[in-house]
C-alpha positions in Angstrom: 33.7 47.0 -1.6 36.0 44.1 -2.6 35.3 40.9 -0.6 38.5 39.0 0.3 36.8 35.6 -0.3 35.9 36.6 -3.9 39.4 37.8 -4.6 41.0 34.6 -3.3 38.5 32.4 -5.2 39.5 34.3 -8.4 43.2 33.6 -7.7 42.4 29.8 -7.3 39.8 29.2 -10.0 39.4 32.0 -12.5 40.7 31.5 -16.1 44.3 32.7 -16.1 44.1 34.9 -19.2 41.1 36.8 -17.7 42.6 37.0 -14.2 45.9 38.1 -15.7 44.3 41.1 -17.5 42.2 41.9 -14.5 45.4 42.6 -12.6 47.9 43.4 -15.4 45.8 46.0 -17.3 45.4 48.4 -14.4 49.1 47.8 -13.5 50.3 48.5 -17.1 48.1 51.6 -17.3 49.5 52.7 -14.0 53.1 52.3 -15.0 52.5 54.0 -18.3 51.0 56.9 -16.4 53.9 56.9 -13.9 56.4 57.0 -16.8 54.7 60.1 -18.2 56.3 62.0 -15.3 59.7 61.7 -16.9 58.4 62.3 -20.4 56.4 65.3 -19.3 59.4 66.8 -17.5 61.5 66.1 -20.6 59.1 67.9 -22.9 58.8 71.0 -20.8 62.5 71.1 -19.9 63.6 70.6 -23.5 61.3 73.1 -25.1 61.1 75.8 -22.4 64.3 75.6 -20.4 66.9 74.4 -23.0 69.2 71.6 -24.1 71.7 72.2 -21.2 68.8 71.7 -18.8 67.9 68.5 -20.7 71.4 67.3 -20.2 71.2 68.1 -16.5 68.0 66.0 -16.3 69.9 63.2 -17.9 72.8 63.5 -15.4 70.5 63.0 -12.4 69.0 59.8 -13.6 71.3 57.6 -11.5 70.3 59.5 -8.4 66.6 59.2 -9.2 67.1 55.5 -9.9 68.7 55.1 -6.4 65.8 56.7 -4.6 63.4 54.7 -6.7 65.4 51.6 -5.7 64.4 52.1 -2.1 60.7 52.0 -3.1 61.3 48.8 -5.0 63.3 47.3 -2.1 60.5 47.8 0.4 57.4 48.1 -1.9 57.9 45.1 -4.1 59.3 43.0 -1.3 56.2 43.9 0.8 53.7 43.2 -2.0 55.2 39.8 -2.7 55.2 38.8 0.9 51.6 40.0 1.3 50.5 37.9 -1.7 52.2 34.8 -0.3 50.7 35.4 3.2 47.2 35.9 1.7 47.6 32.7 -0.3 48.2 30.9 3.0 45.3 32.6 4.7 47.6 34.5 7.1 46.0 38.0 6.9 47.4 39.1 10.2 50.9 38.6 9.0 50.1 40.5 5.8 49.0 43.5 7.9 52.2 43.3 9.9 54.2 43.5 6.7 52.2 46.6 5.7 53.0 48.4 9.0 56.7 47.4 9.0 57.0 48.6 5.4 56.1 52.2 6.4 58.7 52.4 9.2 61.4 50.7 7.0 60.8 53.2 4.2 61.0 56.1 6.5 64.3 55.0 8.0 66.0 54.0 4.7 64.7 57.0 2.8 65.6 59.4 5.6 69.2 58.2 5.7 69.6 58.1 1.9 68.1 61.5 1.2 70.0 63.2 3.9 73.3 61.9 2.6 72.5 62.8 -1.0 71.5 66.3 -0.1 74.6 66.9 2.0 76.9 65.6 -0.7 74.9 66.8 -3.7 77.8 68.6 -5.5 80.3 65.7 -5.1 77.5 63.3 -6.2 76.8 65.3 -9.3 80.5 65.5 -10.2 80.8 61.8 -9.7 77.9 61.0 -12.1 79.4 63.1 -14.9 78.1 66.6 -14.6 79.7 69.4 -16.6 80.1 73.1 -16.0 77.0 73.8 -18.1 74.6 71.2 -16.8 75.6 71.1 -13.2 73.5 74.0 -12.0 70.4 72.6 -13.6 70.8 69.2 -12.1 71.5 70.7 -8.7 68.3 72.9 -8.8 66.2 69.9 -9.6 67.6 67.7 -6.8 67.4 70.3 -4.1 63.6 70.2 -4.5 63.1 66.6 -5.6 65.1 64.8 -2.9 63.3 66.1 0.2 59.9 65.3 -1.4 60.9 61.9 -2.8 60.0 60.1 0.4 56.3 60.6 -0.6 57.1 59.1 -4.1 58.7 56.1 -2.4 55.8 55.6 0.0 53.2 56.0 -2.8 55.1 53.3 -4.8 55.2 51.0 -1.8 51.5 51.1 -0.9 50.3 51.2 -4.5 52.0 47.8 -5.0 50.5 46.5 -1.8 47.0 47.8 -2.9 47.4 45.8 -6.1 48.7 42.7 -4.3 45.8 42.7 -1.8 43.1 42.7 -4.6 42.6 46.3 -5.7 44.3 46.6 -9.1 41.8 49.2 -10.5 42.2 51.5 -7.4 46.0 51.2 -7.7 45.7 52.4 -11.3 43.6 55.4 -10.3 46.3 56.4 -7.8 48.8 56.9 -10.6 46.2 58.7 -12.8 45.7 61.2 -10.0 49.4 61.9 -9.8 50.0 62.3 -13.5 47.0 64.6 -14.0 48.3 66.7 -11.2 51.7 66.8 -12.8 50.4 67.8 -16.2 48.5 70.6 -14.6 51.2 71.8 -12.3 54.3 71.5 -14.6 53.3 74.3 -17.0 52.3 76.5 -14.1 55.5 76.2 -12.3 57.9 76.0 -15.2 56.4 78.5 -17.7 53.8 80.5 -15.7 55.9 81.2 -12.6 59.3 80.8 -14.4 60.8 78.5 -11.8 62.7 76.4 -14.4 64.1 73.2 -13.1 62.9 73.9 -9.6 59.4 74.2 -11.1 59.7 70.7 -12.7 60.8 69.2 -9.4 58.0 70.9 -7.5 55.4 69.7 -9.9 56.7 66.1 -9.7 56.9 65.9 -5.9 53.7 67.8 -5.2 51.8 65.5 -7.6 53.0 62.4 -5.9 52.2 63.8 -2.5 48.6 64.1 -3.6 48.7 60.4 -4.7 50.3 59.6 -1.3 47.3 61.0 0.5 44.9 59.0 -1.7 46.7 55.6 -1.3 47.1 56.0 2.5 43.4 56.8 2.9 42.7 53.4 1.3 44.7 51.5 4.0 43.2 53.3 6.9 39.6 53.1 5.6 37.0 50.4 5.9 37.1 49.0 2.4 40.5 47.3 2.4 41.3 43.6 2.8 44.4 44.5 4.9 44.6 47.6 7.0 47.2 49.8 8.6 47.1 49.6 12.4 49.3 51.7 14.7 50.4 48.6 16.6 52.0 47.3 13.4 54.2 50.4 12.9 57.3 48.7 14.1 60.7 47.7 12.8 60.1 44.0 13.2 63.3 42.2 12.2 61.5 39.1 11.1 59.3 41.0 8.6 62.2 43.3 7.6 64.2 40.2 6.6 61.3 38.7 4.7 60.6 42.0 2.8 64.3 42.6 2.0 64.9 39.0 0.9 62.5 39.5 -2.0 62.8 43.2 -2.5 66.6 43.0 -2.9 66.3 41.8 -6.5 64.5 44.9 -7.9 66.6 47.1 -5.6 69.8 45.5 -7.0 68.4 46.1 -10.5 67.9 49.8 -9.7 71.3 50.2 -8.1 72.8 48.4 -11.1 70.9 50.7 -13.4 72.4 53.7 -11.6 75.9 52.3 -11.9 75.3 51.6 -15.6 74.1 55.1 -16.3 77.0 56.6 -14.5 79.4 54.5 -16.5 77.5 55.4 -19.7 77.9 59.1 -18.8 81.6 58.7 -18.3 82.0 56.9 -21.6 79.9 59.5 -23.4 82.0 62.3 -21.9 85.1 60.5 -23.2 84.1 59.2 -26.6 81.6 61.8 -27.8 84.2 64.5 -28.5 86.2 62.0 -30.5 83.2 61.7 -32.8 82.8 65.5 -33.0 79.8 65.4 -30.7 79.6 67.5 -27.5 79.4 65.5 -24.3 76.4 67.5 -23.2 74.5 66.7 -26.4 75.4 63.0 -26.2 74.1 62.8 -22.6 71.0 64.7 -23.5 70.5 62.4 -26.5 70.9 59.3 -24.3 68.5 60.8 -21.8 65.9 61.3 -24.6 66.3 57.8 -25.8 66.1 56.4 -22.3 62.8 58.2 -21.6 61.2 56.4 -24.5 62.9 53.1 -23.7 61.7 53.4 -20.2 58.1 53.7 -21.4 58.4 50.2 -22.9 60.2 48.8 -19.9 57.6 50.1 -17.6 54.9 48.4 -19.5 56.7 45.1 -19.0 57.1 46.0 -15.3 53.3 46.6 -15.2 52.9 43.1 -16.7 55.1 41.8 -13.9 53.1 43.6 -11.3 49.9 42.1 -12.6 51.5 38.7 -12.7 52.9 39.0 -9.1 49.7 38.6 -7.0 48.5 35.6 -9.1 51.8 33.8 -8.9 52.4 34.7 -5.3 49.0 33.5 -4.1 49.1 30.3 -6.1 52.7 29.5 -5.2 51.8 30.0 -1.5 48.7 27.8 -2.0 50.9 25.2 -3.9 48.8 25.5 -7.1 52.0 25.1 -9.3 50.2 24.4 -12.6 48.5 27.9 -12.3 51.9 29.4 -11.5 53.4 28.0 -14.6 50.5 28.9 -16.9 50.5 32.5 -15.6 54.3 32.9 -16.2 54.2 31.7 -19.8 51.2 33.9 -20.6 53.0 36.9 -19.2 56.1 36.1 -21.3 53.9 36.0 -24.5 52.4 39.4 -23.7 55.7 41.0 -22.7 57.4 39.8 -25.9 54.7 41.4 -28.0 55.2 44.7 -26.2 59.0 44.7 -26.5 58.8 43.7 -30.2 56.6 46.7 -30.9 59.2 48.8 -29.0 61.9 47.5 -31.3 59.9 48.2 -34.5 59.2 51.8 -33.4 62.6 52.5 -32.0 64.5 51.1 -35.0 62.4 52.4 -37.9 61.1 55.8 -36.7 63.4 57.0 -33.9 63.7 60.6 -35.3 60.0 61.1 -35.2 59.8 59.9 -31.6 62.6 62.0 -30.2 61.2 65.2 -31.6 58.9 65.4 -28.6 61.9 66.6 -26.5 63.6 69.1 -28.7 63.4 71.1 -32.0 67.2 71.2 -32.3 68.1 69.1 -35.4 71.6 68.1 -34.1 70.1 66.9 -30.8 67.4 65.1 -32.7 69.9 63.3 -34.8 72.0 62.1 -31.8 68.9 61.1 -29.9 67.7 59.0 -32.9 71.0 57.2 -33.2 70.9 56.3 -29.5 67.4 55.1 -29.7 67.9 53.0 -32.8 71.0 51.2 -31.3 69.5 50.6 -27.8 66.3 49.0 -29.2 68.1 46.5 -31.4 67.6 43.5 -29.1 64.4 44.8 -27.5 62.3 41.9 -28.9 64.1 39.5 -26.4 64.2 41.6 -23.3 60.6 41.0 -22.3 61.3 37.3 -21.6 64.3 38.2 -19.5 62.4 40.7 -17.4 59.4 38.5 -16.8 61.7 35.6 -15.8 63.6 37.8 -13.4 60.3 38.9 -11.8 59.0 35.3 -11.7 61.8 34.2 -9.4 61.2 37.2 -7.2 57.4 36.4 -7.0 58.1 32.9 -5.7 60.7 34.0 -3.1 63.8 32.8 -5.0 65.5 36.1 -4.4 69.1 35.0 -5.1 68.2 33.7 -8.6 66.3 36.9 -9.3 69.2 39.0 -8.2 71.6 37.0 -10.3 69.4 37.5 -13.4 69.1 41.2 -12.6 72.9 41.7 -12.3 73.7 39.5 -15.3 72.1 42.1 -17.6 73.0 45.3 -15.8 76.4 44.6 -14.3 78.1 41.3 -15.2 77.5 41.6 -18.9 76.7 45.3 -19.7 79.6 47.0 -17.9 82.3 44.9 -19.6 80.7 45.5 -23.0 80.5 49.2 -22.2 84.2 49.2 -21.7 85.3 46.8 -24.5 83.1 47.9 -27.5 84.0 51.6 -27.4 87.7 50.7 -27.6 87.0 49.4 -31.2 83.9 51.4 -32.3 84.1 54.6 -30.3 80.7 56.3 -29.6 78.9 53.7 -31.6 80.3 51.1 -29.3 78.7 52.9 -26.3 75.3 52.8 -28.0 75.8 49.1 -29.0 76.6 47.8 -25.5 73.0 47.6 -24.3 71.6 45.4 -27.1 74.6 43.1 -26.8 74.0 42.7 -23.0 70.3 42.1 -23.7 71.0 39.2 -25.9 73.5 37.5 -23.6 71.4 38.0 -20.5 68.3 36.5 -22.2 70.3 33.4 -23.0 71.3 33.2 -19.3 67.7 33.5 -18.3 66.7 30.7 -20.6 69.2 28.3 -19.0 68.2 29.1 -15.5 64.5 28.8 -16.3 64.9 25.5 -17.9 66.7 24.2 -14.8 64.0 25.4 -12.5 61.0 24.0 -14.4 62.8 20.7 -14.8 63.3 20.5 -11.1 59.7 21.6 -10.4 58.4 18.8 -12.6 60.3 16.2 -10.7 59.2 17.5 -7.3 55.5 18.2 -8.0 54.7 16.4 -11.3 53.7 19.8 -12.8 53.3 19.7 -16.5 
């Protein structure tokens, strides 16, 4: 059993580097494990269903980002508020946040999933589906969308589990789901011959198993905060507090969906001008994106490990520990993204072979991966900075930083660069946006720490 007093003493007194890895390592492992869902699906879809199905899996990425965004809106917002309340010693408010989170997720997910299912064909046409990949994308979504509410709830409470002092148990939750997915995917896709529906069934059923595990924690005896029936309400005060912080990662996910849709449109337009089929270009981008996401999710895991430490100490007004934790997280994230750049730039063809044996598709995927990792060494800093402002409740700044990379900078570059460089311009837009958004994050961070030093004499 984890004793709350021990957890809070650690937040206040334990050496930052040791405390950081205590929380970040399970979070990183958990996010890596979670990312394996997409990679596992890609491997089985690419090798056992076909390249058109792989293109279909790439087309639905904006839809999956949108459903994941609800999980981030509620889950990360709730976890951040819980950390701040625990830092203030307000455990009863932390439990009210946990109860409100369940109801809010049910309402938002129910509305979103119902609309997406009803308009599934128009949605797929909007995101760029073709006559060949549309059927595969539709088959996946028809199964995935109804079950994605369990994915969202698992994400929510896994974050709250970590924020309330159980990082190892949060990691175990994700291990359970990926082991189930690795077991079920070949059975459903290959053994039963269910194709794309089999991939979707494996994903949703695996996460349902994790959902049962994580919910058992919060209704059991060994949790610092518990779920009580009386807290299952739509309390407007707590909804506002959750959304005010969760809006930043939600905006990031919505922006990511918009960007992927725009990339798909640009690939459909410019790929044939370079004698590349649009389906292959979309599949190539999808393959590269799966690998890029693995690195991004490691950084997100670092952010998740950083969040309860910063949230608690910010709530307790221990600003020197807030600053130390942030800069330590930046160093670690930069090392990770630099490794991502080295691998993605120098051996992309080796990496993308995991998804296909087709040499043409391997070549396209390798080009996409090499381009999109050009500025990866810098993106860790930008992501940690964005998360930092979210952790301390400065939602507007966090949203601005999120949108600067995904919308304000990337969309214009996605439009302008292809006018001059064609398909290469589509690939080059992401690293260009990464560089410019990192510079923006530097300026805002400098302003914040300068003002913090004046207000609190924090060196």
